[in-house]
N, C-alpha and C positions, 0 to 999 in steps of 0.2 A: 504494500500500500504506500503510495507516495504522499508526502506532506510538504507543505511550504516550509520556509525557514522557521516559522513560529510553531512551537509544539501545540499551540491552542487552536490554530487555524488549519483545518483540513484542506487538502488540495481539491481542485475540481474533479480530478480523476478518482480520488478516494470517495467523494460524495456520489459520483457516478456509480461506483461499485456498490455503495449502500443502496442506491435506488434500484439497481439491477437485482440485488439480493432480495429486496423487499418485493419487487414485481414478480420474481420467480417463485416466491413463497406465498403470495397473497391468494385469497380465495374470492373469485368473482370480481365485482366492481367496488371493492372496499376503498374508502378514501385514503389519500396519502397521509401518513402520520404527521403530526405537528412537528416532531423533531426533524423530519426530513425537509419539511417546508422551511423551518428555521435555518437549517444548514444551507439550503438553496438561497435563501434571502441573504445570509452572511456572505456567500460567494459573490454577490453583486457589488460588494465593496471593492473587490479586486478584478472582476471580470465584467464585461458588458452583459446586461440582462438578456440580450438576444442570444449571446453565446451560451449562457447558463441554461436558457430554455431549450436551445437546440440540443446541447449535449445531454441534458437530463430528461429531455422529451416532456417538457412542461408547457402549460398554457401561459403565454405572456401575461394575460390579464389576471390569471389566478396568482402568479408569482408577484405581480405588482401589488395585489391585495395583501399578500403575506409580508411583503417588503414594508408596506406602509403600516402594518399592524405592529411591527417591531417598535420597541420603545425608542423614541427619539433621543439622540445624544445631546445632552445639554452642556454648553460651554460657558465658562465664566471668564470675563475679560479681566486680565491682570495688568496693573500698572507697574511695569518692570522698573521704572525709575524709583519707585517707593520701596523696592526690596532691598533690605539690608542684610549683610552677612551675619551669621549663616542662614540658609534658607532650606525649606523642604516642601516638596509637592507630593500629594497623595492623589491617586486616581484609582477608581474601582470600576470594572466592567460589570455588565449585567449578569455574566456567568460566575461572578465572585472573584475573578482574578484581580490582583492588586498590583499597582505600580507605585513605588515610593522612590523619589529622587531627593537626596540630601547632599548639600555641598556648602562650602564656604567660598567657592570660587565663582567665576562668571557663569551666567545662565547658558545652558546648552540650547540646541535647536529644539525648543519645546513643541513646536507645531509638528515637526517630523517625528519626534519621539512619541507624542500622543497619537498621531495618525497610525503609526505602526502598532502601538499597543491596542488601540480600539478597533482595529481592522479585524 
């Protein structure tokens, strides 16, 4: 099973394998389980929704519904000029994963760091 560089974010190929396994074992026309919809919606952060739909054989409109049903990520604007040494930033994802950055030095690229963590 392939994974992206993050241990928490499965690759498109691994989610495709999960969908194929579910489809092979399902009985009749049972609905796609919520955890598979959530996994497909998470993939849309790294891949175009049309690609996710094509590879996973999903309805574009249904995936859009599940994508918008996910909790919106809220951001807080920081005034970096007011940050004095030492500083600490805590962030928690909806799956419970936490990121804590503590330093007494200059601020890192927070936008890139948070984007990678929240993806």
